[in-house]
N, C-alpha and C positions, 0 to 999 in steps of 0.2 A: 729105552729112554729112562733117564734117571728122573726120582720122585723125592721132591724138597717138601719138609713139612715146615712151615713157618709158623710159629707160637709167639705172638706179640698181640697187645691190646690196642695198638694203634693202626687204624686202617692206613695211614699214610706211610707207614713203614710196610706195611703188606704190599702197597703199590711200588714203594723204591724197590724192594725186594725183586717183585714181579719184573721191572725194569732191569734190574742188574743181572737177572738170570736169563734173560732172552737168548743170549748167546749161546746157551746149554740145551735148549730146546727140550727142558724138563718139565714135567707134570709139576703143578704146586698144590699143595694142600694146605688150606688155612686153619688156623685156630687162634681164637681171641684170649686164652689163657691156657695155665698148666693142665687143668683138669680136662678142658676140651682137647687139648692136645694128647692126652692119654687116649681118650676115647678115639681120637683118628688114628692114632698108632694101632690100636686093635683093630680097625676098620681097613686100614692099608698097611698090613705088616710088610709091604716092601717097599717101605720109605728106606731111601739112601743116605738122607742127610736131613739133619735136624737144625734149624736157625732159630735159635732161642732167646726172647728177652728175659731180663732177670727180675725186674719190677712190673709185675700185673696182679690184677685182683685175683680174687679165688684162689688160685694156686700160682706162685712165683716160680720163676726159673730155677732156682737153688732146689726148692722142693721137688720139682718136676724131674731134675737131674737123679735125686734120691729115689724117686718112684721108678724111673726107668731102671736104674741099677737094681733095686729089689726086686722087680718084675723077672729079670735077667733074659727074657727073650728080646730085647732090643738093645742090649747094651753093645752090639757090634755097630750100632748106626753110630757114625761120628756126631757129636754135637758142636756148635759154634755158638757161643753167646754173644750177644751185643749188648753193649754197657755204654751209659752216657759217660761223655767225656768227665774224667776227673773221678770215675767211680771204678777205677782199676781194681780195687780191693774186692769188689763184687765179682770181677771175671776172675780174680786169681783163687777165689773160693770156689767157682765153677769148676776151673780147671784141676784144683784139688779134688773134686767130688768125680771128675771124670769127664769133662767136656774136653775137646781135642782142640779148640783154640776160641779165639775172640776177636770181635771188631768194635770198635767204637762208634757210635752214633754221632752226628750223622754217618752212615756207612758209605765208605769210599768205594765203588764198584772194584777200583783195582784191589783194594785188599780184600774183598770178598772173592774175586775172581783167585788171587793166589791162593786162598786158603782152600777153596773149592779144588782146583787144581793139584794142591798138596794132599787133601784127603781123598778126593776122587779120581785118580789120575786117568781112567778112561772116561772121563767125564766130556771131552770135546769131541 
Protein backbone atom coordinates (compact mmCIF):
# COMPACT_ATOMS: atom_id res chain seq x y z
CA UNK A 1 0.00 0.00 0.00
CA UNK A 2 1.34 3.42 -0.98
CA UNK A 3 1.62 6.14 1.66
CA UNK A 4 0.98 9.80 0.79
CA UNK A 5 1.91 12.80 2.94
CA UNK A 6 -0.42 15.77 2.45
CA UNK A 7 1.10 19.04 3.68
CA UNK A 8 -1.50 21.82 3.54
CA UNK A 9 -3.01 24.25 6.05
CA UNK A 10 -6.54 23.81 4.67
CA UNK A 11 -8.74 21.08 6.15
CA UNK A 12 -10.90 21.31 3.01
CA UNK A 13 -7.91 20.57 0.78
CA UNK A 14 -7.05 17.56 2.95
CA UNK A 15 -10.60 16.25 2.40
CA UNK A 16 -10.42 16.91 -1.35
CA UNK A 17 -7.15 14.99 -1.63
CA UNK A 18 -8.56 12.16 0.46
CA UNK A 19 -11.52 11.84 -1.92
CA UNK A 20 -9.31 12.08 -5.01
CA UNK A 21 -6.93 9.42 -3.66
CA UNK A 22 -9.59 6.80 -2.81
CA UNK A 23 -8.99 5.03 -6.12
CA UNK A 24 -5.42 4.22 -5.04
CA UNK A 25 -6.32 2.71 -1.66
CA UNK A 26 -3.34 4.47 -0.11
CA UNK A 27 -2.60 5.43 3.46
CA UNK A 28 -2.74 9.18 4.06
CA UNK A 29 -0.63 11.12 6.53
CA UNK A 30 -1.71 14.72 7.17
CA UNK A 31 0.34 17.77 8.16
CA UNK A 32 -0.86 21.37 8.49
CA UNK A 33 2.45 23.08 7.67
CA UNK A 34 5.98 22.32 6.52
CA UNK A 35 7.41 21.88 10.00
CA UNK A 36 4.78 19.31 10.90
CA UNK A 37 5.41 17.73 7.50
CA UNK A 38 9.09 17.27 8.35
CA UNK A 39 8.11 15.72 11.68
CA UNK A 40 5.71 13.35 9.90
CA UNK A 41 8.46 12.34 7.44
CA UNK A 42 10.67 11.40 10.40
CA UNK A 43 7.81 9.31 11.86
CA UNK A 44 6.89 7.74 8.49
CA UNK A 45 10.09 7.24 6.45
CA UNK A 46 8.14 4.98 4.08
CA UNK A 47 6.21 7.88 2.50
CA UNK A 48 5.88 7.34 -1.27
CA UNK A 49 4.58 10.76 -2.36
CA UNK A 50 4.26 14.26 -0.90
CA UNK A 51 1.44 16.62 -1.91
CA UNK A 52 2.57 20.08 -0.83
CA UNK A 53 0.97 23.50 -0.57
CA UNK A 54 3.20 26.52 -1.18
CA UNK A 55 1.70 29.11 1.17
CA UNK A 56 1.37 27.94 4.77
CA UNK A 57 2.08 29.39 8.20
CA UNK A 58 5.16 28.35 10.22
CA UNK A 59 6.99 26.80 7.23
CA UNK A 60 5.86 27.19 3.64
CA UNK A 61 6.25 24.72 0.83
CA UNK A 62 9.39 26.17 -0.75
CA UNK A 63 11.24 26.11 2.56
CA UNK A 64 9.96 22.55 3.14
CA UNK A 65 11.47 21.43 -0.19
CA UNK A 66 14.81 23.04 0.70
CA UNK A 67 14.83 21.26 4.09
CA UNK A 68 13.95 17.90 2.52
CA UNK A 69 16.85 18.30 0.08
CA UNK A 70 19.22 19.33 2.89
CA UNK A 71 18.27 16.26 4.95
CA UNK A 72 19.03 13.99 2.00
CA UNK A 73 17.18 10.98 3.43
CA UNK A 74 13.89 11.91 1.74
CA UNK A 75 15.03 13.45 -1.52
CA UNK A 76 13.94 10.32 -3.43
CA UNK A 77 10.29 10.97 -2.51
CA UNK A 78 8.47 12.77 -5.34
CA UNK A 79 6.92 16.09 -4.33
CA UNK A 80 3.88 17.53 -6.10
CA UNK A 81 3.15 21.17 -5.40
CA UNK A 82 -0.33 22.61 -5.33
CA UNK A 83 -0.59 26.30 -6.09
CA UNK A 84 -3.47 28.69 -6.51
CA UNK A 85 -4.44 29.45 -10.07
CA UNK A 86 -2.45 32.44 -11.31
CA UNK A 87 0.49 31.64 -9.04
CA UNK A 88 2.38 29.43 -11.47
CA UNK A 89 5.61 31.29 -10.65
CA UNK A 90 5.45 29.71 -7.17
CA UNK A 91 5.13 26.27 -8.74
CA UNK A 92 8.02 27.03 -11.09
CA UNK A 93 10.21 27.97 -8.11
CA UNK A 94 9.23 24.70 -6.45
CA UNK A 95 10.10 22.72 -9.58
CA UNK A 96 13.47 24.50 -9.70
CA UNK A 97 14.06 23.40 -6.09
CA UNK A 98 13.29 19.77 -6.91
CA UNK A 99 9.53 19.21 -6.93
CA UNK A 100 8.49 16.74 -9.61
CA UNK A 101 5.19 18.31 -10.63
CA UNK A 102 2.36 20.63 -9.72
CA UNK A 103 -1.38 20.88 -9.76
CA UNK A 104 -3.48 24.02 -9.67
CA UNK A 105 -6.03 24.64 -6.92
CA UNK A 106 -8.81 23.81 -6.97
CA UNK A 107 -7.24 20.43 -7.73
CA UNK A 108 -8.85 18.47 -10.52
CA UNK A 109 -8.77 14.75 -9.67
CA UNK A 110 -7.85 13.86 -13.27
CA UNK A 111 -4.77 16.12 -13.12
CA UNK A 112 -3.75 14.62 -9.78
CA UNK A 113 -4.32 11.06 -11.04
CA UNK A 114 -2.19 11.69 -14.15
CA UNK A 115 0.69 12.97 -12.01
CA UNK A 116 0.45 10.11 -9.52
CA UNK A 117 0.44 7.52 -12.28
CA UNK A 118 3.46 9.18 -13.91
CA UNK A 119 5.41 9.42 -10.64
CA UNK A 120 4.29 6.11 -9.11
CA UNK A 121 3.66 3.82 -12.08
CA UNK A 122 2.85 0.81 -9.87
CA UNK A 123 0.26 2.72 -7.81
CA UNK A 124 -2.87 1.11 -9.28
